[in-house]
C-alpha positions as CSV (number, residue, x, y, z in Angstrom):
1,X,-32.0,-27.5,-77.9
2,X,-32.9,-24.2,-79.7
3,X,-36.0,-22.2,-78.8
4,X,-38.9,-22.7,-81.1
5,X,-41.6,-20.2,-81.9
6,X,-43.9,-22.2,-79.6
7,X,-41.4,-21.8,-76.7
8,X,-41.1,-18.1,-77.4
9,X,-44.9,-17.7,-77.7
10,X,-45.4,-19.4,-74.3
11,X,-42.7,-17.3,-72.6
12,X,-44.1,-14.1,-74.2
13,X,-47.7,-15.0,-73.2
14,X,-46.6,-15.5,-69.6
15,X,-44.6,-12.2,-69.6
16,X,-47.6,-10.3,-71.1
17,X,-49.9,-11.7,-68.5
18,X,-47.6,-11.0,-65.5
19,X,-46.7,-7.6,-66.8
20,X,-50.2,-6.5,-67.5
21,X,-51.4,-7.6,-64.1
22,X,-48.4,-6.0,-62.3
23,X,-49.0,-2.7,-64.1
24,X,-52.7,-2.8,-63.3
25,X,-51.9,-3.6,-59.7
26,X,-49.4,-0.7,-59.6
27,X,-52.1,1.7,-60.9
28,X,-54.7,0.4,-58.5
29,X,-52.4,0.6,-55.4
30,X,-53.8,4.0,-54.5
31,X,-57.2,2.5,-53.9
32,X,-55.8,0.5,-50.9
33,X,-56.7,-2.9,-52.4
34,X,-54.5,-5.9,-53.0
35,X,-54.6,-7.5,-56.4
36,X,-56.5,-10.4,-55.0
37,X,-59.2,-8.2,-53.5
38,X,-59.7,-6.0,-56.5
39,X,-59.9,-9.1,-58.6
40,X,-62.7,-10.5,-56.4
41,X,-64.6,-7.2,-56.6
42,X,-64.4,-7.2,-60.4
43,X,-65.6,-10.8,-60.7
44,X,-68.4,-10.1,-58.3
45,X,-69.5,-7.1,-60.3
46,X,-69.8,-9.2,-63.4
47,X,-72.3,-11.7,-62.0
48,X,-76.0,-10.9,-62.8
49,X,-77.2,-12.4,-59.5
50,X,-75.1,-12.6,-56.3
51,X,-73.0,-15.8,-56.7
52,X,-72.5,-18.4,-54.0
53,X,-69.0,-18.4,-52.4
54,X,-68.3,-21.6,-54.4
55,X,-69.3,-20.0,-57.7
56,X,-67.2,-16.9,-57.0
57,X,-64.2,-19.1,-56.1
58,X,-64.5,-20.9,-59.4
59,X,-64.8,-17.6,-61.3
60,X,-61.7,-16.1,-59.6
61,X,-59.9,-19.5,-59.8
62,X,-58.9,-19.6,-56.2
63,X,-59.3,-22.2,-53.5
64,X,-62.3,-21.9,-51.1
65,X,-60.2,-21.1,-47.9
66,X,-58.2,-18.4,-49.8
67,X,-61.5,-16.8,-51.0
68,X,-62.9,-17.0,-47.5
69,X,-59.9,-14.9,-46.1
70,X,-60.3,-12.4,-48.9
71,X,-64.1,-12.1,-48.3
72,X,-63.4,-11.6,-44.5
73,X,-61.2,-8.7,-45.4
74,X,-63.7,-7.2,-47.9
75,X,-66.5,-7.7,-45.4
76,X,-64.6,-5.9,-42.7
77,X,-64.1,-3.0,-45.1
78,X,-67.9,-2.9,-45.7
79,X,-67.5,-3.8,-49.4
80,X,-69.3,-7.2,-49.5
81,X,-71.7,-9.1,-47.3
82,X,-72.3,-12.9,-47.0
83,X,-76.0,-13.9,-47.0
84,X,-77.4,-17.2,-46.1
85,X,-79.0,-19.3,-48.9
86,X,-82.5,-20.4,-47.9
87,X,-82.4,-23.7,-49.9
88,X,-78.9,-24.7,-48.6
89,X,-77.9,-23.5,-45.1
90,X,-74.2,-24.3,-45.7
91,X,-74.0,-22.0,-48.8
92,X,-73.6,-18.3,-48.7
93,X,-74.3,-15.8,-51.4
94,X,-71.8,-12.9,-51.8
95,X,-73.5,-9.5,-52.2
96,X,-71.7,-6.3,-53.1
97,X,-72.4,-3.4,-50.6
98,X,-73.1,0.2,-51.7
99,X,-69.5,1.4,-50.9
100,X,-68.1,-1.1,-53.4
101,X,-69.9,0.4,-56.4
102,X,-67.8,3.6,-56.8
103,X,-64.7,1.6,-56.0
104,X,-65.5,-0.9,-58.8
105,X,-66.1,2.1,-61.2
106,X,-62.7,3.4,-60.4
107,X,-61.1,0.0,-60.9
108,X,-62.8,-0.4,-64.3
109,X,-61.9,3.2,-65.4
110,X,-58.2,2.5,-64.5
111,X,-58.3,-0.9,-66.1
112,X,-59.9,0.4,-69.3
113,X,-57.3,3.2,-69.6
114,X,-54.5,0.7,-69.3
115,X,-56.1,-1.6,-71.8
116,X,-56.4,1.2,-74.3
117,X,-52.7,2.1,-73.8
118,X,-51.6,-1.6,-74.2
119,X,-53.6,-2.1,-77.4
120,X,-52.3,1.1,-79.0
121,X,-51.2,0.3,-82.5
122,X,-52.6,-3.3,-82.5
123,X,-54.4,-4.0,-85.7
124,X,-58.0,-5.4,-85.2
125,X,-57.4,-8.3,-87.7
126,X,-54.2,-9.3,-85.9
127,X,-56.1,-9.2,-82.6
128,X,-58.7,-11.5,-83.9
129,X,-56.0,-14.0,-85.1
130,X,-54.3,-13.9,-81.7
131,X,-57.7,-14.5,-80.0
132,X,-58.3,-17.5,-82.3
133,X,-54.8,-18.9,-81.4
134,X,-55.4,-18.4,-77.7
135,X,-58.8,-20.1,-78.1
136,X,-57.2,-23.2,-79.6
137,X,-54.6,-23.4,-76.8
138,X,-57.4,-23.0,-74.2
139,X,-59.4,-25.7,-75.8
140,X,-56.4,-28.0,-75.8
141,X,-55.8,-27.2,-72.2
142,X,-59.3,-28.2,-71.3
143,X,-58.8,-31.5,-73.0
144,X,-55.7,-32.3,-70.9
């Protein structure tokens, strides 16, 4: 069976996703953080209020036990802190500690630089079309 444009699109999308993340991981290696840990820090930084561990797990799209291990590691580095939730003793809010802020700024600076390089020569109109296509695919995924 010959490859269709849909096949090629799917393979290319996966390749772009893996390649982008791998290059970002390579550039962030000097900060001493694994991909999973810098991803958790970036997600945490984007919450207005400190999220619960469950909310953070949903945002990062990892299982609870996996996140718990990552948080243990980040907590031992003094980058995050778990705080009890008054209304629910089982829940914990995840708070960024002061040493995490400059680290997150470095992560974002490196990520922004890479993004600028990757979008070099990409037309704004084409980008909007691509985002619309991805939006349709994501909506269809949510229906499944």
